[in-house]
KEFI-39619 format. One record per residue: residue number from 1; residue in three letters; chain; x negated, y negated, z of N, C-alpha, C in turn. Coordinates in nm, 2 decimals, padded with zeros to 4 digits, always signed. Each point is the difference from the previous one (the first is absolute). Last residue first. Layout:
+-----+-----+---+--------+---------+--------+---------+----------+--------+--------+---------+--------+
|   k |   r | c | n.east | n.north |   n.up | ca.east | ca.north |  ca.up | c.east | c.north |   c.up |
+-----+-----+---+--------+---------+--------+---------+----------+--------+--------+---------+--------+
| NUM | ala | A |      X |       Y |      Z |       X |        Y |      Z |      X |       Y |      Z |
...
+-----+-----+---+--------+---------+--------+---------+----------+--------+--------+---------+--------+
END
This chain:
+-----+-----+---+--------+---------+--------+---------+----------+--------+--------+---------+--------+
|   k |   r | c | n.east | n.north |   n.up | ca.east | ca.north |  ca.up | c.east | c.north |   c.up |
+-----+-----+---+--------+---------+--------+---------+----------+--------+--------+---------+--------+
| 131 | unk | A | -01.41 |  -00.92 | -02.34 |  -00.07 |   -00.07 | -00.11 | +00.03 |  +00.04 | -00.13 |
| 130 | unk | A | +00.15 |  +00.18 | +00.45 |  +00.08 |   -00.10 | -00.07 | -00.07 |  -00.09 | -00.10 |
| 129 | unk | A | -00.20 |  +00.34 | +00.29 |  +00.12 |   +00.07 | -00.06 | +00.08 |  -00.10 | -00.09 |
| 128 | unk | A | -00.36 |  -00.16 | +00.26 |  -00.05 |   +00.08 | -00.10 | +00.11 |  +00.07 | -00.08 |
| 127 | unk | A | +00.11 |  -00.25 | +00.39 |  -00.05 |   -00.09 | -00.11 | -00.04 |  +00.08 | -00.12 |
| 126 | unk | A | +00.11 |  +00.23 | +00.39 |  +00.12 |   -00.05 | -00.06 | -00.04 |  -00.09 | -00.12 |
| 125 | unk | A | -00.35 |  +00.17 | +00.26 |  +00.07 |   +00.11 | -00.08 | +00.12 |  -00.06 | -00.07 |
| 124 | unk | A | -00.23 |  -00.29 | +00.29 |  -00.08 |   +00.03 | -00.12 | +00.07 |  +00.11 | -00.08 |
| 123 | unk | A | +00.20 |  -00.11 | +00.41 |  +00.01 |   -00.11 | -00.09 | -00.07 |  +00.03 | -00.13 |
| 122 | unk | A | -00.06 |  +00.30 | +00.35 |  +00.14 |   +00.01 | -00.06 | +00.02 |  -00.11 | -00.10 |
| 121 | unk | A | -00.40 |  -00.01 | +00.24 |  +00.00 |   +00.11 | -00.10 | +00.13 |  +00.01 | -00.06 |
| 120 | unk | A | -00.04 |  -00.31 | +00.34 |  -00.07 |   -00.05 | -00.12 | +00.00 |  +00.11 | -00.10 |
| 119 | unk | A | +00.17 |  +00.12 | +00.42 |  +00.09 |   -00.10 | -00.07 | -00.06 |  -00.05 | -00.13 |
| 118 | unk | A | -00.28 |  +00.28 | +00.27 |  +00.11 |   +00.07 | -00.06 | +00.10 |  -00.09 | -00.07 |
| 117 | unk | A | -00.51 |  -00.18 | +00.05 |  +00.12 |   +00.05 | +00.09 | +00.10 |  +00.07 | -00.08 |
| 116 | unk | A | -00.49 |  +00.04 | -00.20 |  +00.08 |   -00.12 | +00.05 | +00.12 |  +00.05 | +00.09 |
| 115 | unk | A | -00.31 |  +00.29 | -00.25 |  -00.06 |   -00.05 | +00.12 | +00.07 |  -00.12 | +00.06 |
| 114 | unk | A | +00.06 |  +00.47 | -00.37 |  +00.04 |   -00.14 | +00.04 | -00.07 |  -00.03 | +00.14 |
| 113 | unk | A | -00.21 |  +00.34 | -00.37 |  +00.09 |   -00.01 | +00.10 | +00.04 |  -00.14 | +00.03 |
| 112 | unk | A | -00.15 |  +00.28 | -00.48 |  -00.06 |   -00.06 | +00.13 | +00.10 |  +00.01 | +00.11 |
| 111 | unk | A | -00.14 |  +00.22 | -00.54 |  +00.10 |   -00.05 | +00.10 | -00.07 |  -00.04 | +00.13 |
| 110 | unk | A | -00.23 |  +00.20 | -00.37 |  +00.10 |   -00.08 | -00.07 | +00.11 |  -00.05 | +00.08 |
| 109 | unk | A | -00.40 |  +00.32 | +00.07 |  -00.03 |   -00.15 | +00.01 | +00.10 |  -00.09 | -00.07 |
| 108 | unk | A | +00.02 |  +00.49 | +00.08 |  -00.06 |   -00.04 | -00.13 | -00.05 |  -00.15 | +00.00 |
| 107 | unk | A | +00.24 |  +00.19 | +00.37 |  -00.12 |   +00.09 | -00.01 | -00.08 |  -00.04 | -00.13 |
| 106 | unk | A | +00.42 |  -00.21 | +00.07 |  -00.10 |   -00.04 | +00.10 | -00.13 |  +00.07 | -00.01 |
| 105 | unk | A | +00.38 |  +00.14 | -00.26 |  -00.06 |   -00.12 | -00.05 | -00.11 |  -00.06 | +00.09 |
| 104 | unk | A | +00.24 |  +00.38 | +00.15 |  -00.08 |   +00.04 | -00.12 | -00.07 |  -00.13 | -00.06 |
| 103 | unk | A | +00.29 |  -00.07 | +00.37 |  -00.12 |   +00.08 | +00.04 | -00.09 |  +00.03 | -00.13 |
| 102 | unk | A | +00.43 |  -00.21 | -00.06 |  -00.10 |   -00.09 | +00.06 | -00.13 |  +00.08 | +00.02 |
| 101 | unk | A | +00.37 |  +00.26 | -00.13 |  -00.05 |   -00.09 | -00.11 | -00.11 |  -00.09 | +00.05 |
| 100 | unk | A | +00.20 |  +00.26 | +00.33 |  -00.07 |   +00.08 | -00.09 | -00.06 |  -00.08 | -00.12 |
|  99 | unk | A | +00.29 |  -00.21 | +00.31 |  -00.13 |   +00.03 | +00.06 | -00.08 |  +00.08 | -00.10 |
|  98 | unk | A | +00.44 |  -00.09 | -00.12 |  -00.08 |   -00.12 | -00.01 | -00.14 |  +00.02 | +00.06 |
|  97 | unk | A | +00.31 |  +00.36 | +00.05 |  -00.02 |   -00.03 | -00.14 | -00.09 |  -00.12 | -00.02 |
|  96 | unk | A | +00.13 |  +00.10 | +00.46 |  -00.10 |   +00.09 | -00.07 | -00.02 |  -00.02 | -00.15 |
|  95 | unk | A | +00.32 |  -00.22 | +00.34 |  -00.13 |   -00.07 | -00.03 | -00.09 |  +00.09 | -00.09 |
|  94 | unk | A | +00.42 |  +00.14 | +00.19 |  +00.02 |   -00.08 | -00.12 | -00.13 |  -00.07 | -00.04 |
|  93 | unk | A | +00.07 |  +00.27 | +00.40 |  -00.07 |   +00.06 | -00.11 | +00.03 |  -00.08 | -00.13 |
|  92 | unk | A | -00.03 |  -00.15 | +00.53 |  +00.10 |   +00.00 | -00.11 | -00.07 |  +00.05 | -00.13 |
|  91 | unk | A | -00.14 |  +00.12 | +00.53 |  -00.02 |   -00.08 | -00.12 | +00.11 |  +00.02 | -00.10 |
|  90 | unk | A | +00.13 |  +00.06 | +00.51 |  -00.08 |   +00.08 | -00.10 | -00.02 |  -00.09 | -00.12 |
|  89 | unk | A | +00.04 |  -00.23 | +00.48 |  +00.09 |   +00.09 | -00.09 | -00.09 |  +00.08 | -00.08 |
|  88 | unk | A | +00.03 |  -00.39 | +00.44 |  -00.08 |   +00.10 | -00.07 | +00.09 |  +00.09 | -00.08 |
|  87 | unk | A | +00.07 |  -00.54 | +00.17 |  +00.02 |   +00.14 | +00.03 | -00.10 |  +00.08 | -00.08 |
|  86 | unk | A | -00.02 |  -00.49 | +00.06 |  +00.14 |   +00.03 | +00.02 | +00.03 |  +00.14 | +00.04 |
|  85 | unk | A | -00.41 |  -00.39 | +00.03 |  +00.02 |   +00.15 | -00.03 | +00.14 |  +00.03 | +00.04 |
|  84 | unk | A | -00.17 |  -00.50 | -00.14 |  +00.05 |   +00.09 | +00.11 | +00.01 |  +00.14 | -00.05 |
|  83 | unk | A | -00.24 |  -00.36 | -00.26 |  +00.04 |   -00.06 | +00.12 | +00.04 |  +00.09 | +00.11 |
|  82 | unk | A | -00.32 |  -00.05 | -00.49 |  +00.08 |   +00.08 | +00.09 | +00.04 |  -00.08 | +00.12 |
|  81 | unk | A | -00.30 |  -00.18 | -00.36 |  +00.14 |   +00.02 | -00.03 | +00.09 |  +00.06 | +00.11 |
|  80 | unk | A | -00.50 |  -00.08 | -00.04 |  +00.06 |   -00.13 | -00.03 | +00.16 |  +00.01 | +00.01 |
|  79 | unk | A | -00.28 |  +00.39 | +00.05 |  -00.03 |   -00.09 | +00.11 | +00.08 |  -00.14 | -00.02 |
|  78 | unk | A | +00.02 |  +00.32 | -00.34 |  +00.08 |   +00.04 | +00.11 | -00.02 |  -00.09 | +00.12 |
|  77 | unk | A | -00.27 |  -00.06 | -00.38 |  +00.14 |   -00.03 | -00.04 | +00.09 |  +00.03 | +00.12 |
|  76 | unk | A | -00.45 |  +00.13 | +00.04 |  +00.02 |   -00.15 | +00.01 | +00.14 |  -00.04 | -00.03 |
|  75 | unk | A | -00.14 |  +00.44 | -00.08 |  +00.03 |   -00.02 | +00.14 | +00.02 |  -00.15 | +00.03 |
|  74 | unk | A | +00.11 |  +00.15 | -00.50 |  -00.11 |   +00.00 | +00.09 | +00.04 |  -00.01 | +00.15 |
|  73 | unk | A | +00.30 |  +00.22 | -00.43 |  -00.04 |   -00.13 | +00.07 | -00.12 |  +00.03 | +00.09 |
|  72 | unk | A | +00.35 |  +00.20 | -00.42 |  -00.12 |   +00.03 | +00.07 | -00.06 |  -00.13 | +00.06 |
|  71 | unk | A | +00.52 |  +00.17 | -00.13 |  -00.09 |   -00.11 | -00.01 | -00.13 |  +00.04 | +00.08 |
|  70 | unk | A | +00.52 |  +00.21 | -00.17 |  -00.15 |   +00.02 | +00.02 | -00.08 |  -00.13 | -00.02 |
|  69 | unk | A | +00.50 |  +00.03 | -00.01 |  -00.04 |   +00.13 | +00.05 | -00.14 |  +00.02 | +00.03 |
|  68 | unk | A | +00.36 |  -00.41 | +00.00 |  -00.13 |   +00.02 | -00.07 | -00.05 |  +00.13 | +00.06 |
|  67 | unk | A | +00.53 |  -00.23 | -00.02 |  -00.12 |   +00.06 | +00.06 | -00.12 |  +00.01 | -00.09 |
|  66 | unk | A | +00.43 |  -00.17 | -00.12 |  +00.02 |   -00.02 | +00.14 | -00.12 |  +00.07 | +00.08 |
|  65 | unk | A | +00.12 |  -00.24 | -00.52 |  -00.06 |   +00.12 | +00.07 | +00.01 |  -00.03 | +00.15 |
|  64 | unk | A | +00.29 |  -00.19 | -00.46 |  -00.06 |   -00.03 | +00.14 | -00.05 |  +00.13 | +00.05 |
|  63 | unk | A | +00.24 |  -00.04 | -00.43 |  -00.10 |   -00.11 | +00.00 | -00.07 |  -00.03 | +00.14 |
|  62 | unk | A | +00.35 |  +00.32 | -00.22 |  +00.04 |   -00.09 | +00.10 | -00.10 |  -00.11 | +00.02 |
|  61 | unk | A | -00.18 |  +00.43 | -00.22 |  +00.14 |   -00.03 | +00.01 | +00.03 |  -00.09 | +00.11 |
|  60 | unk | A | -00.50 |  -00.03 | -00.17 |  +00.08 |   +00.10 | +00.06 | +00.15 |  -00.04 | -00.01 |
|  59 | unk | A | -00.38 |  -00.26 | -00.15 |  -00.02 |   +00.13 | -00.06 | +00.09 |  +00.11 | +00.05 |
|  58 | unk | A | -00.06 |  -00.48 | +00.14 |  +00.08 |   +00.01 | -00.12 | -00.01 |  +00.14 | -00.06 |
|  57 | unk | A | -00.06 |  -00.21 | +00.50 |  -00.07 |   +00.10 | -00.08 | +00.09 |  +00.02 | -00.13 |
|  56 | unk | A | -00.05 |  -00.30 | +00.50 |  +00.05 |   +00.00 | -00.13 | -00.08 |  +00.09 | -00.09 |
|  55 | unk | A | +00.06 |  +00.07 | +00.53 |  -00.10 |   -00.05 | -00.10 | +00.07 |  +00.00 | -00.14 |
|  54 | unk | A | +00.09 |  +00.06 | +00.56 |  +00.07 |   -00.04 | -00.12 | -00.10 |  -00.05 | -00.10 |
|  53 | unk | A | +00.00 |  +00.35 | +00.47 |  -00.05 |   -00.13 | -00.07 | +00.09 |  -00.02 | -00.12 |
|  52 | unk | A | -00.04 |  +00.39 | +00.33 |  +00.09 |   -00.11 | +00.03 | -00.05 |  -00.13 | -00.05 |
|  51 | unk | A | -00.38 |  +00.36 | +00.05 |  +00.14 |   +00.02 | -00.03 | +00.08 |  -00.13 | +00.04 |
|  50 | unk | A | -00.53 |  +00.22 | -00.13 |  +00.07 |   -00.11 | +00.05 | +00.15 |  +00.02 | -00.03 |
|  49 | unk | A | -00.49 |  +00.31 | +00.05 |  +00.12 |   -00.03 | -00.07 | +00.07 |  -00.11 | +00.07 |
|  48 | unk | A | -00.55 |  +00.18 | -00.02 |  +00.12 |   -00.04 | +00.07 | +00.12 |  -00.01 | -00.10 |
|  47 | unk | A | -00.53 |  +00.17 | +00.10 |  +00.10 |   +00.01 | -00.11 | +00.13 |  -00.02 | +00.07 |
|  46 | unk | A | -00.54 |  -00.13 | +00.12 |  +00.14 |   +00.04 | +00.05 | +00.09 |  -00.01 | -00.12 |
|  45 | unk | A | -00.55 |  +00.06 | +00.10 |  +00.10 |   -00.06 | -00.09 | +00.13 |  +00.06 | +00.04 |
|  44 | unk | A | -00.52 |  -00.08 | +00.23 |  +00.13 |   +00.07 | +00.00 | +00.09 |  -00.07 | -00.10 |
|  43 | unk | A | -00.49 |  -00.08 | -00.11 |  +00.04 |   +00.05 | +00.14 | +00.13 |  +00.07 | -00.02 |
|  42 | unk | A | -00.25 |  -00.20 | -00.37 |  +00.11 |   -00.08 | +00.07 | +00.02 |  +00.05 | +00.14 |
|  41 | unk | A | -00.34 |  +00.20 | -00.28 |  -00.01 |   -00.14 | -00.03 | +00.10 |  -00.08 | +00.09 |
|  40 | unk | A | -00.02 |  +00.48 | +00.02 |  -00.13 |   -00.05 | +00.03 | +00.00 |  -00.15 | -00.01 |
|  39 | unk | A | +00.45 |  +00.26 | +00.12 |  -00.08 |   -00.03 | -00.12 | -00.13 |  -00.06 | +00.05 |
|  38 | unk | A | +00.48 |  +00.29 | +00.18 |  -00.13 |   -00.06 | +00.03 | -00.08 |  -00.02 | -00.13 |
|  37 | unk | A | +00.56 |  +00.02 | +00.11 |  -00.12 |   +00.06 | -00.07 | -00.12 |  -00.07 | +00.06 |
|  36 | unk | A | +00.55 |  +00.08 | +00.13 |  -00.12 |   -00.07 | +00.03 | -00.12 |  +00.07 | -00.07 |
|  35 | unk | A | +00.59 |  -00.03 | -00.02 |  -00.12 |   +00.07 | -00.02 | -00.12 |  -00.09 | +00.03 |
|  34 | unk | A | +00.46 |  -00.14 | +00.06 |  +00.02 |   +00.14 | -00.05 | -00.12 |  +00.08 | -00.01 |
|  33 | unk | A | +00.23 |  -00.44 | +00.27 |  -00.13 |   +00.05 | -00.04 | +00.02 |  +00.14 | -00.04 |
|  32 | unk | A | +00.36 |  -00.42 | -00.01 |  -00.03 |   +00.13 | +00.05 | -00.14 |  +00.04 | -00.05 |
|  31 | unk | A | +00.34 |  -00.46 | +00.09 |  -00.11 |   +00.05 | -00.07 | -00.03 |  +00.14 | +00.07 |
|  30 | unk | A | +00.46 |  -00.36 | -00.06 |  -00.09 |   +00.08 | +00.08 | -00.11 |  +00.06 | -00.09 |
|  29 | unk | A | +00.42 |  -00.42 | +00.04 |  -00.09 |   +00.09 | -00.08 | -00.09 |  +00.07 | +00.09 |
|  28 | unk | A | +00.33 |  -00.34 | +00.12 |  +00.02 |   +00.14 | +00.04 | -00.08 |  +00.09 | -00.09 |
|  27 | unk | A | -00.01 |  -00.48 | -00.06 |  -00.04 |   +00.03 | +00.14 | +00.02 |  +00.14 | +00.04 |
|  26 | unk | A | +00.03 |  -00.30 | -00.42 |  -00.03 |   +00.14 | +00.00 | -00.04 |  +00.05 | +00.14 |
|  25 | unk | A | +00.08 |  -00.47 | -00.14 |  +00.12 |   +00.08 | -00.03 | -00.01 |  +00.15 | +00.00 |
|  24 | unk | A | -00.45 |  -00.29 | -00.07 |  +00.13 |   -00.05 | +00.06 | +00.12 |  +00.08 | -00.05 |
|  23 | unk | A | -00.45 |  +00.27 | +00.03 |  +00.04 |   -00.12 | -00.07 | +00.13 |  -00.05 | +00.06 |
|  22 | unk | A | -00.30 |  +00.27 | +00.34 |  +00.07 |   +00.02 | -00.13 | +00.01 |  -00.13 | -00.08 |
|  21 | unk | A | -00.30 |  +00.26 | +00.39 |  +00.03 |   -00.14 | -00.03 | +00.05 |  +00.00 | -00.15 |
|  20 | unk | A | +00.09 |  +00.44 | +00.28 |  -00.12 |   -00.07 | -00.04 | +00.04 |  -00.14 | -00.03 |
|  19 | unk | A | +00.14 |  +00.52 | +00.24 |  +00.05 |   -00.13 | -00.05 | -00.13 |  -00.08 | -00.03 |
|  18 | unk | A | -00.01 |  +00.55 | +00.00 |  -00.02 |   -00.13 | +00.06 | +00.08 |  -00.11 | -00.06 |
|  17 | unk | A | -00.09 |  +00.57 | +00.05 |  +00.09 |   -00.10 | -00.06 | -00.02 |  -00.13 | +00.08 |
|  16 | unk | A | -00.30 |  +00.49 | -00.07 |  +00.04 |   -00.11 | +00.08 | +00.09 |  -00.09 | -00.09 |
|  15 | unk | A | -00.23 |  +00.40 | -00.15 |  +00.14 |   +00.01 | +00.04 | +00.05 |  -00.11 | +00.09 |
|  14 | unk | A | -00.52 |  +00.10 | -00.03 |  +00.09 |   +00.04 | -00.10 | +00.14 |  +00.01 | +00.06 |
|  13 | unk | A | -00.33 |  -00.31 | +00.27 |  +00.02 |   +00.14 | -00.04 | +00.09 |  +00.01 | -00.12 |
|  12 | unk | A | -00.33 |  -00.37 | +00.32 |  +00.10 |   +00.02 | -00.11 | +00.00 |  +00.14 | -00.04 |
|  11 | unk | A | -00.13 |  -00.28 | +00.47 |  -00.05 |   +00.10 | -00.09 | +00.12 |  +00.02 | -00.10 |
|  10 | unk | A | -00.16 |  -00.42 | +00.34 |  +00.11 |   +00.08 | -00.06 | -00.05 |  +00.10 | -00.10 |
|   9 | unk | A | -00.28 |  -00.32 | +00.23 |  +00.09 |   +00.04 | +00.11 | +00.11 |  +00.09 | -00.05 |
|   8 | unk | A | -00.33 |  -00.20 | -00.29 |  -00.08 |   +00.06 | +00.10 | +00.09 |  +00.06 | +00.11 |
|   7 | unk | A | +00.18 |  -00.24 | -00.37 |  -00.02 |   +00.14 | -00.03 | -00.09 |  +00.06 | +00.11 |
|   6 | unk | A | +00.32 |  -00.40 | +00.12 |  -00.12 |   +00.02 | -00.08 | -00.02 |  +00.15 | -00.02 |
|   5 | unk | A | +00.42 |  -00.18 | +00.15 |  -00.08 |   -00.12 | +00.02 | -00.14 |  +00.01 | -00.07 |
|   4 | unk | A | +00.55 |  +00.20 | +00.01 |  -00.13 |   +00.01 | -00.06 | -00.09 |  -00.12 | +00.03 |
|   3 | unk | A | +00.42 |  +00.26 | +00.28 |  -00.04 |   -00.12 | -00.08 | -00.14 |  +00.02 | -00.05 |
|   2 | unk | A | +00.40 |  +00.37 | +00.13 |  -00.14 |   -00.05 | +00.03 | -00.03 |  -00.12 | -00.09 |
|   1 | unk | A | +00.46 |  +00.28 | +00.22 |  -00.07 |   -00.05 | -00.11 | -00.13 |  -00.06 | +00.04 |
+-----+-----+---+--------+---------+--------+---------+----------+--------+--------+---------+--------+
END
């Protein structure tokens, strides 16, 4: 396993699975890099999925989501969040539907990327789902 100290020393690739600075009680949660886009304004945009979380979501059966299949994040987000490279795998295709919706909206100027930490992003998503 590789520890994450700075992006200058660690190269991020599609398919990497990382531990990250999680919310309390979600220590086993993992982050996967599914795709990396280049953008003139933002530089690299990382399309990640998060597993092994517990998000209150009144829109689904059971009311709890255990994963977020697509989040577009900045390099800064990963710098603040990643801790240990756990393994290399194939991207999880569950991110594709969300990615396609985001990409179309992003190209029209109606979507953006997250720049805060992954834990903060999860809190934001949970809050938005429960308003």
